[in-house]
MINUBA-293399 format. One record per residue: residue number from 1; residue in one letter; x, y, z of N, C-alpha, C in turn. Coordinates in nm, 4 decimals. Example, Ala and Ser with C-alpha at 12.3 -4.5 7.8 and 13.67 -1.06 7.14 Angstrom:
> k,r,n_east,n_north,n_up,ca_east,ca_north,ca_up,c_east,c_north,c_up
> 1,a,1.3190,-0.5690,0.7800,1.2300,-0.4500,0.7800,1.3200,-0.3300,0.7800
> 2,s,1.2850,-0.2250,0.7080,1.3670,-0.1060,0.7140,1.2900,0.0030,0.7870
# end
This chain:
> k,r,n_east,n_north,n_up,ca_east,ca_north,ca_up,c_east,c_north,c_up
> 1,m,0.0739,-0.1555,-0.0215,0.0004,0.0082,0.0016,0.0822,0.1196,-0.0004
> 2,k,0.2048,0.1175,0.0631,0.3055,0.2348,0.0837,0.3344,0.2815,-0.0537
> 3,g,0.3552,0.1681,-0.1413,0.4165,0.1689,-0.2932,0.3048,0.2520,-0.3599
> 4,l,0.1860,0.2233,-0.3677,0.1036,0.2765,-0.4331,0.0503,0.4166,-0.3794
> 5,s,0.0925,0.4610,-0.2630,0.0896,0.5843,-0.2214,0.2005,0.6806,-0.2721
> 6,t,0.3096,0.6097,-0.2865,0.4333,0.6900,-0.3264,0.4239,0.7143,-0.4894
> 7,l,0.3762,0.6097,-0.5528,0.3459,0.6222,-0.7207,0.2339,0.7430,-0.7069
> 8,f,0.1324,0.7396,-0.6376,0.0345,0.8293,-0.6630,0.0970,0.9822,-0.6378
> 9,k,0.1704,0.9872,-0.5221,0.2396,1.1286,-0.5235,0.3251,1.1691,-0.6318
> 10,g,0.3932,1.0676,-0.6876,0.4759,1.1111,-0.8075,0.4056,1.1429,-0.9212
> 11,l,0.2946,1.0479,-0.9499,0.1958,1.0989,-1.0546,0.1445,1.2500,-1.0440
> 12,l,0.1052,1.2769,-0.9278,0.0329,1.3884,-0.8973,0.1348,1.5238,-0.8911
> 13,a,0.2512,1.5030,-0.8660,0.3735,1.6068,-0.9004,0.4032,1.6182,-1.0492
> 14,l,0.4138,1.5134,-1.1063,0.4471,1.5056,-1.2353,0.3090,1.5935,-1.3356
> 15,v,0.1828,1.5591,-1.3007,0.0729,1.6410,-1.3453,0.0561,1.7726,-1.3214
> 16,a,0.1236,1.8289,-1.1662,0.1099,1.9318,-1.1496,0.2175,2.0381,-1.2391
> 17,c,0.3341,1.9566,-1.2734,0.4492,2.0378,-1.3391,0.3881,2.0637,-1.4581
> 18,c,0.3182,1.9478,-1.5202,0.2752,1.9972,-1.6656,0.1804,2.1084,-1.6700
> 19,f,0.1043,2.1262,-1.5736,0.0199,2.2262,-1.6028,0.0563,2.3712,-1.5343
> 20,l,0.1467,2.3617,-1.4518,0.1966,2.4831,-1.3807,0.3396,2.5506,-1.4710
> 21,t,0.3652,2.4905,-1.5818,0.4576,2.5566,-1.6717,0.4334,2.6743,-1.7372
> 22,a,0.5042,2.7604,-1.7561,0.5026,2.8871,-1.8429,0.5869,2.8910,-1.9613
> 23,p,0.5476,2.9519,-2.0720,0.6488,2.9517,-2.1852,0.7730,3.0431,-2.1485
> 24,l,0.8920,3.0100,-2.1739,1.0087,3.0735,-2.1605,1.0467,3.1145,-2.2664
> 25,m,1.1122,3.2575,-2.2690,1.1807,3.3235,-2.3646,1.2966,3.3761,-2.3331
> 26,a,1.4054,3.3565,-2.3869,1.5456,3.4441,-2.3397,1.6052,3.5343,-2.4337
> 27,t,1.6365,3.6284,-2.3807,1.7142,3.7489,-2.4568,1.8554,3.7707,-2.4470
> 28,h,1.9426,3.6444,-2.4278,2.0264,3.6240,-2.4012,2.1331,3.6066,-2.4927
> 29,i,2.2417,3.5601,-2.4793,2.3612,3.5567,-2.5707,2.3308,3.4162,-2.6131
> 30,m,2.3432,3.3826,-2.7749,2.3190,3.2540,-2.8202,2.4093,3.1679,-2.8200
> 31,g,2.5593,3.2245,-2.7960,2.6759,3.1192,-2.8180,2.7680,3.2239,-2.8020
> 32,s,2.8764,3.1632,-2.7898,3.0266,3.2214,-2.7625,3.1265,3.1284,-2.8145
> 33,d,3.2272,3.1986,-2.8381,3.3796,3.1358,-2.8631,3.4865,3.2084,-2.7868
> 34,i,3.5723,3.1338,-2.7213,3.6756,3.1995,-2.6430,3.8257,3.1402,-2.6988
> 35,s,3.9236,3.2204,-2.7194,4.0334,3.1506,-2.7688,4.1523,3.2661,-2.7049
> 36,y,4.2719,3.1936,-2.7186,4.3952,3.2605,-2.6560,4.5195,3.2545,-2.7172
> 37,r,4.6094,3.3178,-2.7594,4.7332,3.3261,-2.8023,4.8481,3.3551,-2.7421
> 38,c,4.9287,3.2651,-2.6999,5.0574,3.3263,-2.6530,5.1457,3.4054,-2.7222
> 39,l,5.1687,3.5288,-2.6744,5.2492,3.6195,-2.7043,5.4020,3.6254,-2.6860
> 40,g,5.4507,3.5440,-2.5799,5.5691,3.5433,-2.5412,5.5558,3.6312,-2.4115
> 41,g,5.6890,3.5956,-2.3468,5.7029,3.6841,-2.2202,5.5770,3.6954,-2.1232
> 42,n,5.5031,3.5735,-2.0944,5.3868,3.5675,-2.0173,5.2940,3.6731,-2.0716
> 43,q,5.2751,3.6912,-2.1767,5.1569,3.7585,-2.2289,5.0725,3.6724,-2.2970
> 44,y,4.9485,3.7017,-2.2896,4.8187,3.6390,-2.4024,4.7453,3.6980,-2.4580
> 45,q,4.7106,3.6877,-2.5494,4.5880,3.7499,-2.6297,4.4699,3.6561,-2.6015
> 46,i,4.3591,3.7416,-2.5647,4.2557,3.6726,-2.5488,4.1342,3.7258,-2.6036
> 47,v,4.0559,3.6513,-2.6690,3.9587,3.6835,-2.7947,3.8365,3.6033,-2.7499
> 48,v,3.7097,3.6795,-2.7097,3.5730,3.6485,-2.6920,3.4746,3.6861,-2.7987
> 49,t,3.4195,3.6071,-2.8714,3.3131,3.6273,-2.9760,3.1920,3.5944,-2.9290
> 50,l,3.1054,3.6875,-2.9035,2.9419,3.6725,-2.8482,2.8741,3.6742,-2.9943
> 51,y,2.7824,3.5580,-2.9656,2.6735,3.5503,-3.0967,2.5196,3.6086,-3.0100
> 52,r,2.4697,3.6848,-3.0751,2.3522,3.7432,-3.0116,2.2394,3.7487,-3.0870
> 53,d,2.1029,3.7664,-3.0696,1.9862,3.7804,-3.1325,2.0016,3.9319,-3.1523
> 54,c,1.9950,3.9621,-3.2811,1.9981,4.1336,-3.2979,1.8622,4.2059,-3.2237
> 55,s,1.7477,4.1065,-3.2141,1.6298,4.1745,-3.1478,1.6357,4.1567,-3.0028
> 56,g,1.7365,4.1243,-2.9689,1.7514,4.0749,-2.7859,1.8025,4.2071,-2.7315
> 57,v,1.8402,4.1743,-2.6104,1.8901,4.2826,-2.5498,2.0509,4.3192,-2.5609
> 58,a,2.0737,4.4538,-2.5484,2.2111,4.5027,-2.5846,2.3298,4.4325,-2.4818
> 59,v,2.4503,4.4204,-2.5669,2.5555,4.3414,-2.4915,2.6072,4.4587,-2.4227
> 60,t,2.6895,4.4291,-2.3060,2.7600,4.5241,-2.2260,2.8829,4.5440,-2.2983
> 61,n,2.9579,4.6568,-2.2601,3.0965,4.6896,-2.3548,3.2000,4.6068,-2.2703
> 62,t,3.1662,4.5312,-2.1608,3.2993,4.4443,-2.1291,3.2513,4.3306,-2.0789
> 63,i,3.3417,4.2169,-2.0646,3.2888,4.0844,-2.0172,3.4256,4.0426,-1.9250
> 64,p,3.3633,3.9813,-1.8038,3.4615,3.9549,-1.7233,3.5211,3.8217,-1.7381
> 65,v,3.6472,3.7925,-1.7309,3.7116,3.6567,-1.7802,3.7873,3.6281,-1.6614
> 66,d,3.7822,3.5011,-1.5766,3.8568,3.4434,-1.4671,3.9771,3.3726,-1.5095
> 67,v,4.0837,3.3634,-1.4790,4.2214,3.2868,-1.5366,4.2760,3.2573,-1.4335
> 68,l,4.2639,3.1036,-1.4316,4.3584,3.0342,-1.3074,4.4772,2.9749,-1.3641
> 69,s,4.5961,2.9526,-1.2787,4.7122,2.9036,-1.3130,4.6839,2.7660,-1.3142
> 70,s,4.7295,2.6748,-1.3967,4.7479,2.5255,-1.3858,4.7983,2.4777,-1.2599
> 71,c,4.8781,2.5528,-1.2156,4.9353,2.5202,-1.0845,4.8608,2.5391,-0.9480
> 72,g,4.7597,2.6104,-0.9837,4.6352,2.6699,-0.8679,4.7210,2.7785,-0.7723
> 73,n,4.8349,2.8230,-0.8040,4.8648,2.9232,-0.7025,4.8491,3.0596,-0.7365
> 74,s,4.7878,3.0820,-0.8517,4.7354,3.2362,-0.8834,4.6128,3.2576,-0.9609
> 75,s,4.5502,3.3589,-0.9499,4.4173,3.3860,-1.0196,4.4046,3.5322,-1.0276
> 76,v,4.3355,3.5723,-1.1361,4.3406,3.6859,-1.1769,4.2069,3.7174,-1.2771
> 77,t,4.1511,3.8143,-1.2488,4.0222,3.8520,-1.3139,4.0556,3.9658,-1.4259
> 78,l,4.0000,3.9323,-1.5541,4.0380,4.0451,-1.6664,3.9078,4.0981,-1.7214
> 79,t,3.9009,4.2109,-1.7718,3.7897,4.2724,-1.8290,3.8248,4.2886,-1.9707
> 80,l,3.7759,4.2205,-2.0542,3.7740,4.2575,-2.1966,3.6940,4.3569,-2.2405
> 81,d,3.7563,4.4548,-2.3431,3.6801,4.5722,-2.3859,3.6201,4.5374,-2.5375
> 82,q,3.5260,4.5590,-2.5714,3.4429,4.5477,-2.7135,3.5482,4.6205,-2.7905
> 83,n,3.6049,4.5660,-2.9075,3.7050,4.6220,-2.9789,3.6306,4.6677,-3.1407
> 84,q,3.5188,4.6271,-3.1623,3.4636,4.6440,-3.2694,3.3091,4.6462,-3.2564
> 85,s,3.2337,4.6888,-3.3373,3.0975,4.6603,-3.3400,3.0441,4.5273,-3.3917
> 86,g,2.9010,4.4730,-3.3658,2.8955,4.3729,-3.4058,2.8573,4.3834,-3.5474
> 87,q,2.8972,4.2194,-3.6289,2.8776,4.2179,-3.7487,2.7733,4.1002,-3.7727
> 88,e,2.7129,4.1141,-3.8759,2.5967,4.0479,-3.9008,2.6514,3.9247,-3.9348
> 89,v,2.5777,3.7987,-3.8669,2.6091,3.6562,-3.9392,2.4903,3.5855,-3.9735
> 90,s,2.3842,3.6529,-3.9950,2.2577,3.5965,-4.0403,2.2659,3.5182,-4.1691
> 91,q,2.2175,3.3843,-4.1905,2.2140,3.3068,-4.3060,2.0931,3.3159,-4.4016
> 92,l,2.0748,3.4604,-4.4536,1.9589,3.5016,-4.5036,1.9640,3.5182,-4.6478
> 93,c,1.8881,3.5259,-4.7461,1.8993,3.5634,-4.8916,1.9181,3.7118,-4.8966
> 94,p,2.0078,3.7580,-4.9778,2.0444,3.9211,-4.9797,1.9207,4.0035,-4.9759
> 95,t,1.8014,3.9612,-5.0232,1.6745,4.0410,-5.0430,1.5963,4.0399,-4.9180
> 96,y,1.6159,3.9679,-4.8445,1.5410,3.9517,-4.7074,1.6249,4.0526,-4.6124
> 97,l,1.5562,4.1265,-4.5353,1.6432,4.2148,-4.4131,1.6216,4.1573,-4.3069
> 98,s,1.7067,4.1394,-4.2037,1.7167,4.0864,-4.0677,1.6820,4.1938,-3.9686
> 99,t,1.6524,4.1613,-3.8474,1.6043,4.2272,-3.7647,1.7644,4.3291,-3.7210
> 100,c,1.8740,4.2995,-3.7642,2.0022,4.3625,-3.7647,2.0139,4.5049,-3.8730
> 101,r,1.9203,4.4790,-3.9676,1.9286,4.5774,-4.0611,1.8075,4.6489,-4.0814
> 102,g,1.7075,4.6180,-3.9978,1.5900,4.6998,-3.9688,1.4496,4.6011,-4.0300
> 103,g,1.4928,4.4982,-4.0676,1.3964,4.3973,-4.1145,1.2812,4.3295,-4.0075
> 104,s,1.2066,4.2597,-4.0757,1.1336,4.1315,-3.9516,1.1703,4.0051,-3.9489
> 105,y,1.2871,3.9739,-4.0346,1.3352,3.8164,-4.0321,1.4449,3.8331,-3.9062
> 106,p,1.4545,3.7063,-3.8413,1.5348,3.7083,-3.7241,1.6905,3.7002,-3.7918
> 107,g,1.7490,3.7976,-3.7102,1.9114,3.7881,-3.7258,1.9978,3.7871,-3.6079
> 108,c,2.1108,3.7306,-3.6371,2.2203,3.7403,-3.5480,2.3570,3.7930,-3.5792
> 109,s,2.4190,3.8427,-3.4815,2.5402,3.9235,-3.4705,2.6505,3.8643,-3.4039
> 110,a,2.7642,3.8964,-3.4491,2.8753,3.8348,-3.3757,2.9633,3.9643,-3.3370
> 111,i,3.0098,3.9702,-3.2010,3.0809,4.0889,-3.1202,3.1847,4.0268,-3.0881
> 112,r,3.3208,4.0760,-3.1340,3.4522,4.0390,-3.1032,3.4975,4.1289,-2.9789
> 113,m,3.5570,4.0732,-2.8806,3.6119,4.1352,-2.7392,3.7337,4.1072,-2.7198
# end
């Protein structure tokens, strides 16, 4: 009888979750790439490319990056500045205007920092 009660409670919780959900929409970054290059003399060039929906929220001008030594003995937090404006990377026919260019079709831009 205890097993049946547990099963009933589980089914009730599952049904409640199905009816209590709301549609979710995000206006965040769609993806990103991060790379680095050793310049020598303990100097590194870090490049972060953010991909965002052109009709989403604006991207801040800086992004924090935490760097930890593989030895585990030092840590530093860097702030990367945006060095260029976003470049549209939408895959649309030339005759269609994306939201990046004032149109109505979904558009995506890449921002390098």
